BADREN-83799 format. One record per atom (N, C-alpha, C): x, y negated, z. Coordinates in steps of 0.2 Angstrom, whole numbers, padded with zeros to 4 digits, always signed. Layout:
N
XYZ ...
//
This chain:
195
+0576-0355+0522 +0573-0362+0523 +0566-0363+0519 +0562-0366+0523 +0555-0367+0520 +0556-0371+0513 +0552-0368+0508 +0552-0371+0501 +0551-0379+0501 +0546-0381+0505 +0545-0389+0505 +0551-0392+0508 +0554-0390+0513 +0560-0393+0517 +0566-0392+0512 +0566-0387+0509 +0572-0386+0504 +0571-0391+0498 +0565-0392+0496 +0564-0397+0490 +0566-0404+0493 +0564-0406+0499 +0565-0412+0502 +0572-0413+0503 +0576-0408+0505 +0583-0408+0506 +0587-0410+0500 +0585-0407+0494 +0588-0408+0488 +0586-0416+0486 +0580-0418+0487 +0578-0425+0485 +0582-0430+0489 +0583-0429+0495 +0587-0433+0500 +0594-0433+0498 +0597-0427+0496 +0604-0427+0494 +0605-0431+0488 +0600-0431+0483 +0600-0435+0477 +0600-0442+0479 +0595-0443+0484 +0594-0450+0486 +0601-0454+0489 +0606-0449+0491 +0612-0452+0493 +0616-0455+0488 +0614-0454+0482 +0618-0457+0476 +0618-0464+0476 +0613-0467+0480 +0613-0475+0481 +0620-0477+0484 +0624-0472+0487 +0630-0474+0490 +0635-0475+0485 +0634-0473+0478 +0638-0475+0473 +0638-0482+0472 +0632-0485+0473 +0631-0492+0472 +0635-0496+0477 +0635-0493+0483 +0639-0496+0489 +0646-0495+0487 +0648-0490+0484 +0655-0489+0482 +0658-0494+0477 +0653-0495+0472 +0655-0500+0467 +0656-0507+0470 +0651-0509+0475 +0651-0515+0479 +0658-0516+0483 +0660-0511+0486 +0666-0511+0490 +0672-0511+0486 +0672-0508+0480 +0678-0508+0476 +0678-0515+0472 +0673-0518+0470 +0673-0524+0465 +0671-0530+0468 +0667-0530+0474 +0664-0536+0477 +0657-0537+0474 +0655-0543+0477 +0648-0545+0476 +0646-0546+0468 +0648-0550+0465 +0646-0552+0458 +0648-0547+0453 +0654-0544+0453 +0655-0539+0448 +0651-0533+0449 +0649-0531+0455 +0645-0525+0456 +0638-0527+0454 +0636-0533+0456 +0629-0535+0454 +0628-0535+0446 +0634-0537+0443 +0633-0537+0435 +0633-0530+0433 +0636-0525+0436 +0636-0518+0434 +0629-0515+0435 +0626-0517+0441 +0619-0515+0442 +0614-0518+0437 +0615-0524+0436 +0611-0528+0431 +0611-0525+0424 +0617-0522+0422 +0618-0519+0416 +0615-0512+0416 +0615-0509+0422 +0612-0502+0423 +0604-0502+0423 +0601-0507+0426 +0594-0507+0427 +0590-0507+0420 +0592-0510+0415 +0588-0509+0408 +0589-0502+0406 +0594-0499+0407 +0595-0492+0405 +0590-0487+0408 +0590-0488+0415 +0585-0485+0419 +0578-0487+0417 +0577-0493+0416 +0570-0495+0414 +0568-0492+0408 +0572-0492+0403 +0571-0489+0396 +0569-0481+0397 +0573-0478+0401 +0571-0471+0402 +0564-0470+0405 +0563-0474+0410 +0556-0474+0414 +0551-0476+0409 +0552-0481+0404 +0547-0483+0399 +0545-0477+0395 +0550-0474+0392 +0549-0469+0387 +0546-0463+0391 +0549-0461+0396 +0546-0455+0400 +0539-0456+0402 +0536-0462+0403 +0529-0463+0405 +0525-0463+0399 +0528-0464+0393 +0524-0464+0387 +0524-0458+0383 +0529-0454+0384 +0530-0447+0381 +0529-0441+0386 +0523-0438+0386 +0522-0433+0391 +0527-0427+0390 +0530-0426+0384 +0535-0420+0383 +0541-0422+0386 +0543-0429+0385 +0549-0431+0388 +0549-0431+0396 +0543-0434+0398 +0542-0434+0406 +0542-0427+0408 +0539-0422+0405 +0540-0415+0408 +0547-0412+0408 +0551-0414+0402 +0558-0412+0402 +0562-0415+0407 +0561-0421+0409 +0565-0424+0414 +0563-0422+0421 +0557-0421+0422 +0554-0418+0428 +0557-0411+0430 +0557-0407+0424 +0560-0401+0425 +0568-0401+0426 +0571-0405+0422 +0578-0406+0423 +0581-0407+0429 +0577-0411+0433 +0579-0413+0440 +0577-0408+0445 +0575-0402+0443 +0574-0397+0448 +0568-0398+0453 +0563-0402+0451 +0557-0403+0455 +0558-0407+0461 +0564-0411+0461 +0565-0415+0467 +0560-0422+0467 +0557-0423+0462 +0552-0429+0462 +0546-0427+0466 +0543-0433+0468 +0537-0432+0471 +0531-0432+0466 +0526-0429+0468 +0520-0428+0463 +0518-0435+0460 +0518-0440+0465 +0516-0446+0463 +0520-0450+0458 +0526-0447+0457 +0531-0450+0452 +0530-0448+0445 +0526-0443+0444 +0525-0440+0438 +0522-0445+0433 +0517-0449+0436 +0514-0454+0432 +0516-0461+0433 +0521-0463+0437 +0523-0469+0439 +0531-0470+0439 +0533-0476+0440 +0540-0477+0440 +0543-0473+0446 +0549-0470+0445 +0552-0466+0450 +0556-0470+0455 +0557-0467+0461 +0561-0470+0466 +0568-0472+0464 +0571-0469+0459 +0578-0470+0457 +0578-0477+0454 +0573-0480+0450 +0573-0486+0448 +0573-0491+0454 +0568-0490+0458 +0567-0495+0464 +0573-0495+0469 +0577-0489+0469 +0583-0489+0473 +0588-0494+0470 +0589-0493+0464 +0594-0497+0460 +0592-0505+0461 +0586-0506+0460 +0583-0513+0461 +0584-0516+0468 +0583-0512+0473 +0584-0514+0480 +0591-0515+0482 +0595-0510+0479 +0602-0511+0481 +0605-0517+0477 +0603-0519+0471 +0605-0524+0467 +0603-0531+0471 +0597-0531+0473 +0595-0537+0477 +0599-0538+0484 +0600-0532+0487 +0604-0533+0493 +0611-0535+0492 +0614-0533+0487 +0621-0535+0485 +0621-0542+0483 +0616-0544+0479 +0616-0551+0476 +0615-0556+0482 +0610-0554+0486 +0608-0559+0491 +0612-0559+0497 +0615-0554+0499 +0619-0553+0505 +0626-0551+0505 +0628-0551+0498 +0635-0549+0497 +0641-0552+0500 +0640-0558+0503 +0645-0562+0506 +0646-0559+0513 +0642-0554+0515 +0643-0551+0522 +0643-0543+0521 +0649-0540+0520 +0650-0533+0518 +0646-0529+0524 +0647-0530+0530 +0644-0526+0535 +0636-0525+0534 +0633-0531+0532 +0626-0531+0531 +0624-0527+0525 +0628-0527+0520 +0626-0523+0514 +0627-0516+0515 +0633-0515+0518 +0635-0507+0520 +0629-0504+0524 +0627-0508+0529 +0622-0505+0534 +0616-0504+0530 +0613-0509+0526 +0607-0509+0523 +0607-0503+0518 +0612-0502+0514 +0612-0497+0509 +0612-0490+0513 +0616-0490+0518 +0617-0483+0522 +0610-0482+0526 +0606-0487+0528 +0599-0486+0531 +0595-0482+0525 +0596-0484+0519 +0592-0481+0514 +0594-0474+0513 +0601-0473+0512 +0604-0466+0510 +0602-0461+0516 +0604-0464+0522 +0604-0459+0528 +0597-0459+0532 +0595-0465+0534 +0589-0466+0538 +0583-0463+0535 +0582-0466+0529 +0576-0463+0525 +0576-0456+0524 +0582-0453+0523 +0583-0446+0521 +0582-0442+0528 +0585-0444+0533 +0584-0440+0539 +0577-0440+0542 +0574-0446+0541 +0567-0447+0543 +0562-0441+0540 +0563-0441+0533 +0559-0436+0529 +0561-0429+0531 +0567-0427+0532 +0569-0420+0534 +0567-0418+0541 +0568-0423+0546 +0566-0422+0553 +0558-0421+0553 +0555-0425+0549 +0548-0425+0549 +0545-0419+0547 +0548-0416+0541 +0546-0410+0538 +0547-0404+0543 +0553-0404+0546 +0556-0399+0550 +0552-0398+0557 +0552-0404+0560 +0549-0404+0567 +0544-0409+0568 +0541-0412+0563 +0536-0417+0564 +0529-0415+0566 +0528-0414+0573 +0522-0411+0576 +0518-0417+0579 +0521-0422+0581 +0518-0428+0584 +0517-0433+0578 +0511-0434+0576 +0510-0439+0570 +0508-0445+0573 +0510-0451+0569 +0508-0457+0571 +0501-0458+0569 +0496-0460+0573 +0489-0460+0571 +0487-0466+0565 +0492-0470+0564 +0490-0476+0559 +0492-0474+0552 +0495-0469+0551 +0498-0468+0544 +0495-0461+0541 +0489-0460+0542 +0485-0454+0539 +0489-0448+0540 +0492-0447+0546 +0495-0440+0547 +0501-0439+0543 +0504-0444+0540 +0510-0442+0535 +0516-0444+0539 +0517-0448+0544 +0523-0450+0547 +0523-0447+0554 +0529-0445+0556 +0529-0442+0563 +0534-0446+0568 +0533-0445+0574 +0537-0448+0579 +0544-0445+0578 +0544-0439+0577 +0551-0436+0577 +0555-0438+0571 +0551-0439+0565 +0555-0442+0559 +0557-0449+0560 +0553-0453+0564 +0555-0460+0565 +0561-0461+0570 +0561-0456+0575 +0566-0456+0580 +0573-0454+0576 +0572-0449+0572 +0578-0447+0568 +0581-0453+0564 +0576-0456+0561 +0578-0462+0556 +0581-0467+0561 +0578-0469+0566 +0581-0474+0571 +0589-0472+0573 +0590-0466+0574 +0596-0464+0577 +0601-0464+0571 +0599-0462+0565 +0603-0462+0559 +0605-0469+0557 +0600-0473+0558 +0602-0480+0556 +0606-0484+0561 +0605-0482+0567 +0610-0484+0572 +0617-0482+0571 +0618-0476+0569 +0625-0473+0568 +0627-0477+0561 +0623-0478+0556 +0625-0481+0550 +0627-0488+0551 +0623-0492+0556 +0625-0499+0557 +0632-0499+0561 +0633-0494+0566 +0639-0494+0569 +0645-0493+0564 +0644-0488+0560 +0649-0486+0555 +0651-0492+0550 +0646-0496+0549 +0646-0502+0544 +0650-0508+0548 +0650-0507+0554 +0654-0513+0558 +0649-0518+0560 +0643-0517+0561 +0638-0522+0564 +0640-0523+0571 +0639-0529+0573 +0640-0531+0580 +0635-0528+0584 +0636-0527+0591 +0631-0524+0595 +0624-0527+0595 +0624-0534+0594 +0617-0537+0594 +0613-0535+0588 +0617-0533+0582 +0613-0531+0576 +0611-0524+0576 +0615-0520+0580 +0614-0512+0579 +0606-0510+0580 +0604-0512+0586 +0597-0511+0588 +0592-0514+0583 +0593-0520+0582 +0588-0524+0577 +0588-0521+0570 +0594-0519+0568 +0594-0517+0561 +0591-0510+0561 +0593-0505+0565 +0590-0499+0566 +0582-0499+0566 +0580-0503+0571 +0573-0504+0572 +0569-0507+0565 +0572-0512+0562 +0569-0514+0556 +0569-0509+0551 +0574-0505+0549 +0574-0500+0544 +0569-0495+0546 +0568-0493+0552 +0564-0488+0554 +0556-0490+0553 +0555-0496+0555 +0548-0499+0554 +0547-0499+0546 +0552-0501+0542 +0551-0502+0535 +0549-0495+0532 +0553-0490+0535 +0552-0483+0532 +0545-0480+0534 +0543-0483+0540 +0536-0480+0542 +0530-0484+0539 +0531-0490+0537 +0525-0494+0534 +0524-0491+0527 +0517-0492+0525 +0515-0490+0518 +0516-0496+0514 +0522-0498+0512 +0524-0504+0508 +0522-0503+0501 +0520-0509+0498 +0518-0508+0491 +0525-0507+0486 +0524-0505+0480 +0529-0503+0476 +0533-0497+0478 +0538-0497+0482 +0542-0491+0484 +0546-0493+0490 +0547-0489+0495 +0551-0491+0501 +0558-0491+0499 +0560-0487+0494 +0567-0488+0491 +0569-0495+0489 +0565-0499+0487 +0566-0506+0486 +0566-0510+0492 +0562-0509+0497 +0561-0513+0502 +0566-0512+0508 +0568-0505+0509 +0572-0504+0515 +0578-0507+0515 +0582-0507+0510 +0589-0511+0510 +0588-0518+0510 +0583-0521+0506 +0583-0528+0505 +0580-0531+0511 +0575-0529+0514 +0572-0532+0520 +0576-0531+0527 +0579-0525+0527 +0583-0523+0533 +0589-0528+0533 +0592-0529+0527 +0598-0534+0526 +0596-0541+0528 +0590-0543+0526 +0587-0549+0528 +0587-0550+0536 +0584-0545+0539 +0584-0545+0546 +0591-0545+0550 +0595-0541+0548 +0602-0540+0550 +0606-0546+0549 +0605-0550+0544 +0609-0556+0542 +0608-0561+0548 +0603-0561+0551 +0602-0566+0556 +0606-0565+0562 +0609-0559+0563 +0613-0557+0569 +0620-0556+0567 +0622-0557+0561 +0629-0556+0559 +0632-0563+0556 
//
């Protein structure tokens, strides 16, 4: 396997840990799971705070995770923190609708991951608007994975296409902060209108 593709595969496998948040939500419900994530975020925040202020700690953590971080994360808050915050917001705001929460977090875990892997492996047709970084193949794979995720989450047919399209567009756009925050939150907001 190509080293860059291998690194991306490891990163996206780690990315699937967001499904732990989904499991907590499905086990305990909206507010207890939101409380767990609220308790977890300060711990993650403290790690990020000290990591970014102590170069030796930063280097140790980056090495410990086997190089699955993006180069841009060396000097800024990692996607792990934003994933937790996005999942917390999704659960807190849309937790009364389990199919919406399940689909939105699955979009992040699977759609975003499949987009990156397909883009790296087969992404020869680049979208002209995104600086050659995003591919048609990656977006197509993202849409398909999100469609399957929405179906598995129990979304009605009216929401399947819209939810998959929303998550695909969010994965494609150069959003501020981090797409791990926006994908579950905004796709849930869109899907909520159809459920």
